[in-house]
N, C-alpha and C positions, 0 to 999 in steps of 0.2 A: 547028543551032540544033536540027531535029530529033532530036539523038542530048542536050543536052538538054533537051528536054521528056519523048521519053520517059524519061530518068535522073528525073524528076523525078516522074512516072508511078509509076516502079517502088519506090522509099523512102515512098511511104504504105503502097503495097501490100501491102510485105515485113512494116511494123509490124502489119498489121489481121493481115495473118494469124498473126503472133506474138501479138496481141492474141487473136486466135478462140481459139487451141492451150490459149490460157491460162486463156480461159472454161471449156472443154470438161472441160483439168485438173482445176478447181474444179470440174464437175459430177459429173466419175466422183468427187469425194471426199466429197461430197454422198454419191450416189448409192451410191456401196461401204460406206457409216455405214447403218444401216437402222434405221426408227424403231424399232424392240427394242432396241439400247443403248442411247436415251435414255427409254425407257421400262425399263429395271434402273437408269440411274442414277438416274432419279429415285425410286425405289424404294429402293437405297441411300439416297438423302440421309433416305429419310424415315425411315428404322429408323437409322439416324446422328441424329434427332432435328430433322434438320437442315430436316426438310421444312413447308409451309406448312397451315393449316388452312383448310375449308370459310371460313370465317369474310375471309381472312387474302384469303383468293382473289379472293371477289368485291371487297374493299379496294381489291386491285394492278388489277384489273381496271376499275374506276369509274375511281379514278386516272389511272390508260390514257387511257379515250377521256376524260375530264376533259381531260387533256392534248393531246389530238390535236383535240376541237374548238376549248381556246386556241389551239393554233400557226395553226390551220388559219383563226383570225378577227387572224392577225397582214397590219397597212398601213403599208408604210414610210411614212416624210412626206414629203413628194411636196410641191412650188411651194410659198406663202405659208404662215406661221402662221397658227396658225386665235385666237391671242392676241393685242390689242393688244398693243404695248412696253408703254402703262402698267402694265397686268394683270401682264405678263408675271412668271414669283416665284410669284406667289398661287395660294393652296395654296383650296380651297373650306373655305366653314366648317361643320364636319360638324354642325350644330344644324337643318342642313336636308336634310339626308342618308337618304336614305330606304333602304329595307331592299333593294329593289333594288340600289344603290350599292353596299352594303354586303359583297351577293352577288358582285359585280360584283369585287370589290377582293382577298374570299378566294381564287375562284376563278381568277382572273391568280398569286396567292400560291401556289396548288398549282399554278399551272400552271409556276412560273418553279421551282420545289424540285424537282418531276418532271422538267423535263424534266433540269436537271444531274444526277438520277440517271440516267436514260435513254440520255443523254452516255459514261456511261465504259463502259459496257455494247461490246461487239466489235460489228463496221458487221455482224455474219449478224443480231447480236439485235435491236440497231436497225430491223434490217429487217423480221423478224417479227413483231416489234407493231407495225411501221405498217402491215404486210399488214394482219394483220389486224383494227386499232384501223382501218382505211377499210375494208374491208369490214363489218366490223359498225357503223357510222354509213351505211354505203351501205345496210344490210339486205339484200343479196347479193353473190355472190362478182362481187368484179369487180375488185381487182388479186388477183396470183399473182406467183409468183416463176417463175420458167420452169427453174431448176436442181431445183427438188424436189419433189414431191408433194405432194398431201397434207396427207399424213402425215406426214412429214418437216416441211411447215409446223406442223405444229400442232405434232409436238412438240418443234420450233423454238422455237415460241411460249412453250411453256410451260416450257421451260429456262429461258427469257430469263424469265418472273415470276418463278422461283427464284431466278434472279441479283439480279435486278430489288427481290427485298425486302428485306435488309442492308439496303442502302444506304436506300430507303423508311423501315425501320426507324429505322436514324441520325437522320433528319431528323426523326421520328416525324409520322410522312404516314398510314402506320398501326401500328395500336394492337393489341395483343394482346388474344385475346378474354377476359373474365373466364374466371375458373377459380370455378367451383362448388364448394360443399363438399363432393360426395360423391364430388368426382375427386380434392380433398382427403385427405380421410379415405381413400382407394386406394390413394393416390399413398406415403401415409405409413407405409403396412402396418397398419393398424388394422385389425383383425377384428372384426367385428361381433356376431361369436358367443361371443366372450368378454369383453364389454362388455355 
């Protein structure tokens, strides 16, 4: 009986050691890749024309925060439904809908679309977005990733925003900034001195 108990105790310990070693290997891989590489990659993408403008960055940030608050408001349906059997399936008449209801519907729709875009990202980038959004919502550094330094966490968040931007553009959640006439003239190569 004692041997069976000891064998049962040994199996989970071996599993825990393997998991701990795997976690240490992941931490070493993040530590070996400094934040400088992330900055270099971000600069290279900007040079290729794939970078985001300040306005787009602000839009992505606002969508992430809106998504964070929307997703934290989710409550599963438990117990008895709130609608009687007679009224089930009826939709509210839009004649009595106020601005708050419309804003809530729009926020929910944007939150769902943003969540679909975030779900396409790798888990490391989703984690970076969750840590950043949670800290920004709390107003303090409450959440952290023990595998990353604060600089690496910030670099991972910036990479996640850059990776999220094309998906948000495809869903028309982020709009490109309007092109000013002066920018259009300079891009065409028209020289004002000759004109």
